[in-house]
N, C-alpha and C positions, 0 to 999 in steps of 0.2 A: 519562387516563394516558397520560404519554407513551412511547409503546413504543418499547424499542430491539430491536436483531436482529440477532446477527453471522450473516453469509451470505458464509463465503469463498469458495464456490463461485461468486461471481458474475461472474467473469472467464470462467470456462468457461462460464456460460450466455448472456453475453453472446454469445461466438463460436458459440454454439449458435444464438443468434437466434430461437428460438420458444418457445411454452410445452410444458408435460411434459416440462422437462427432470429427468433424474434425474440427480443427482451421483455422479462412481466413489466408492469406498468409502473412499477416503483423504480426501475432501473432506468427504464427510458424518462421517468421524469427527473429522476437526481442528473441524468444527462444532459438534459434542457437547460435546469436551475441551473448547475455550477459549470457550463459551458466554456466560460473565461479564466476557468482555473489555471489551466497552462500559462495566462499572463505571468503568473509568477513564477515559472520555473525556465520561461522560454528562454531564446536567446535574442534579448531587448535590442532589436535592429527593424530598419525599415522592411527587411525581408521577411521577417517573422509575421506569419498570418495564422489566425484562431478561428475556427470552425464554429459557428454560433448560431440558433435557431431563427433569431432576429437581431436587428440592431440593437447596441447597446444605448441604453439611456444618457441622455446628456449630464444628469447628476453623476452619475458613475465615471463619467471620463472626466468631469471636472475634478471629482475627488482624486483621481490618481495621477492627478497632473504634477502636484508637489514631490512625488517620488520619482517624478523623469521619466513616466511611462506614456506611452501611446498604444494605444488596442486596436492593432490591425484587424478588422472582425471581417469574416464571410460567409456567405451561408452555401451551403453543398447546392442551392440552385444557381449560384451565382460564379460554383468553383468551374475553371479552366482546365480541366485535367494537365495538359502538356505542358503549363505554365509552371508547375510543382516542380520544386527541384530536389526539396526533402523532404519526409513525411515522418513526423513525431506523433506517435500515439501512446496512449495510456499503457495499452498491452495488445500482442496481435493475436490474432487466431483467424480460424479459415474463414468467417463469414463476413469478416470486415475486411480481409484482403481480397475477397471477392467481388465486393460491395467497391471500393476503391478503383480496383481494379475497370468495373464496367464504367467508371467516369471518366476513363483516357488517362489516369496517372501511369506513365511508364511504369513498366513489368518491372523496370533492374531497381525500381525503388520500394517494391514490395516483395514479401517474403512467397515464395513458392510452396507448391501445396508440403512439397516435403523438408522445408524449411518449418512448417505451420505445424508438421507432426513432430518435429523434432523438439519443438518450444514447448507442445504440450507434454510430450514426454517429461522434460525437465522440470515442468509445472507441475508433476506429480509430487507428494509426499515422500514416497521412495526415492526422490533425490534426495530430498533433506536429510536422511537417514543415510545414504552414501558418503554424504559429506560428515556426519557425525561420525562413522567410521572411519573415514581418514582423518579426522582430527584426532580420534582413539589410538590409529597407529603414529601420529608425527607428534603427539604431546603428551607428558608423562602428569596426568591428571585426572581425577574422580570424573569423568563425564557421565551422563546419564547413559543407558543403553539405549541403541537407536529403538524405535518403535517397532512392534512386531506385526506380520500382515496376516490379517484372517482373512478367508477367503469363502468360509462355509459359514451357514448358520449354527452349527455343530461347534466350530471353532469360536465363534463371537459367545457361544453361551459357557464355554469352558472358560473362556478370558474374563468374563465379566463377572461370573462366580467366585470368583478369587476373592479373599479376605480384603485385600488395598482398592481403594476406591481407584476407578479407572475411565479415561477420558475415550472415545472413539472417534475417528477423524475419516470425512470421506477424503480419497484422495486428490481429489481437483475440488479444494474449496480456497476461500482466504477470508480475509480480515475477521476473523473470528467466526465466519460462517461454516456448516458443515461439520460441526461441533456436537456431539452429545455423551453429557454427564452422566456416568453412571455410578448414581449413588444407591440403588435398590435393588442391583443384581438385574439379572434376565427377565425382565416383565415383559407384560404385551406392547407397551409402547416401545421399550427399547426394539423388540422382536420385528415390530413392525416397520420402524425405521431402520434399522439394520438391513433387513433384508430390503426394503426398496433401495437402497445403496448400491449391495451386493449385486443388485439385477440391473442397475445403471452402469454401475462403474469398476463392478468385478472385484471389491479387493476393499476391506477397511483397515487404517492404521491403527494399533492401540498402544496407548502409554499408561503409566500411573498418573494420578493426580500430583504434582508437586505442590508444597509450600511455597507457592509465589511471594516474591518479596517485591520486583520492580518488572515491569514490563521492559526490554530495550530490541534495539535494531542494529546492525550494522548495513550502512550503506555504502553499493560499489556504484562503479560504471565500466561499461565494458565498449571500447572501440571496434570492436571486430576482430581483433589480434590479443587486446591486452585487459586486462581487469585491472581497475585501481581502485585506492578505498576513498569513498566519499562524505564520508562524516557516520556520525551517531546519531541515534534517533532513540529519546524516551518517551514514553507514552501510555496510555490509558487505558484498559479494556473494561468493561462492565462485570458481573458477575457471571456471564455465559462465554466470555472470552472474546465477545463482539468489539470491535474498535472504537473509543469514543472520542479521545482528543490527543494531542501531541503539545508537550513541553517546548516552550521555543526559548534557545539560551545557545549561547558561544557554544562551538564545537568542543574548545578547551574543557570549558566549565563539565559539560556530561562527561568526557573522558575521565576526566578525575573524579567525580561521582562514581562513576563505574568502576574507575582504579582502585580506590577506597574502598568498594564491596569485595570485591574480589581480587585485586591484586593486579599492579601494571604488568607485572610479567606476563600474566594468561591472558588480559586482554590483549596484550603485543603478540602473543604468540598466536592466537585463534586468528587475528585480522591476519598476518603473514601467512599463514597455512590455509586460509580461505583464499587469498588469494592467487596462491599457487594451484589451488584446486579449482577455481572458477575459472582462470585462464587456461587451464586445458579441457573443462568440459562445458564452461559457458561462453567464452569468447568468440571460437569459431562459429556460433550460430546466432547468435545475440547481438545486438548494438543498442546501448539506453543504460539510462541507472535502471537499479533493480536493488533488492533489499533482503536481510535475512534478518527475521524476527528472533529475537531469545530472550530469558529471563534468566532473574536471578532469584534462587531458592534455598530454603531452608533443610538441609538434611536431617534425621532425626536425632543427631548428635547435637543440634542448634548450629553448626557450619554453615554459612553462607557461601553456595556455588555458583558457578556459573551454565547454564544450559543454552551454547550456541547455536544449535541446530534445530530450534522449535519448527518453523516454516522459512521457504524459499519464494518469495514473490518475485519473480521473473519478469516484472514489469514496474513501470511509474509506481509510486506509492503514496500516500500521504506523510509518512515522514520523510520522504526526499522532499516532498514538496514544502515541509515545515525546517527542515536544513536549508532550503534555498533561501525562503523568508528570514530566518534567521542570519545567515551569512550575507545578504543581499540587502537588507531593507529594517534589521535591526539594531538600533544604536547599542555601541559594544558595552557590554556588560548588563545591559539590563535582560529581563526575563518576560515570560508571559503565557499563554496558551492558544494554539492553534486546533478550531473544531470544526467539524461538519456536524449540525445537527439538524433535526426534523421535527417539525410542527404539524400533527396531524389534522389540525382544524385549520380553516382557511380565515385568515387575518392574526392568527397569535404571532409569527412568525414577524409580520411587518409590525406588529405591536410591540413586540420583545425590540426588536430593530431599533424603532425610535425612541423607545425608553434609553437604550443604550446609548445612543448619542448624545441624549441630553446628559445620562449619568456621567458617562465617560467620555467626552470629547476628545477625537485625537489630535495628537500633538505630533508634528511632523517637523524635525530638524534637520538640513543639507539632504535631503532625499531618505530621510531612515524614520523608522517608528520611535518617536519616544515614549508614550503613554496613552493610554484610552483604547477606547474599542472602535473597530474597523472592519467592516463589510469587503471580503475579497471578492465576492459574486453580487452583482443587481440583487436587491432585493425588492419585490412589488408587492402588492395588498393579498395578491393570490399565493404567493411564494410558499413551497413547505420545508425547501432545504435551505440551507446556508452555509458558505464557508468563508469564518469571522478569526480576529486574532484580541485577542484581549491584553496588554501590555502593561504590566504593573509600574507604578508609580517609583520614582527612583527612591 
């Protein structure tokens, strides 16, 4: 079988760096409640099997039938390691590789300890800075300066007491986590946070706060030898930089929007240069999808520019999930939203789910979403997390 596993705690496990990692309760819960998410990007074949904590409910299986999907699910208790021929995970880390190895999965399908160390090194924000320096060498364009590394409290203090607003980033973090927006200089709260990161991870990355106009990403695929372009991602973040949702739209539509903002010439040059850089540095060590977060921003003169090396997510990511859904299951020229949301109180999510089903009934035509609301993961009365889409009317 081709095994798919959603492990959203991967960024935290990579930051931890070792084996015997225990995810926090929230990460465990999102992993359980969104376990079937790989259904939307997996190879839809009889061999593809997704790890879920429980059997999938009949109403969910019935809902995906018009899309031509069959959800082959298995629990870890039922998994027979020697029958696994391929392994597709959200992201690789030491702890996950050890756990799958203990279940009898072939060593050749899993990364070695050295490979996990290499992937951890390439997941450091320092690697995004290396990509930025490469782009600066290859392309004549006013790219931002790569972030600076801060190793001591004195360096953090000197950096944050400059007049411009700054943002500090933990070297291993993702999806908008591990960020500290410095608005008030070096105060007690910043000192406590930055000292904690320095003790655990050894360094902080510092950069200016840009006048962002939109969040973007380029998605890529590595086959172990060559990196190829997999599409664009347009997403929204909250005021703290945390991921909120992705837009669903045709790849050509998103490319034209980005090109209108900054010019097709620079979009094409960045894409081609990144493929060259990533084929050299990523392809020998990683197989699978991954993404590079970018942004468009306004400089002091009012010109909109591209910042193409904000963050490298060396794993599957929500932008690529959205890309797969739009490419495979969206009626051409339709637009919508893909989101993962959280409701803190029991029953609130289920109530919202039932209301949306009534107000925005899903319309599916020839195996593709035409309009309406659709929950991509099962929703129960006790659910707190949900992945869903909302497709605009024509």
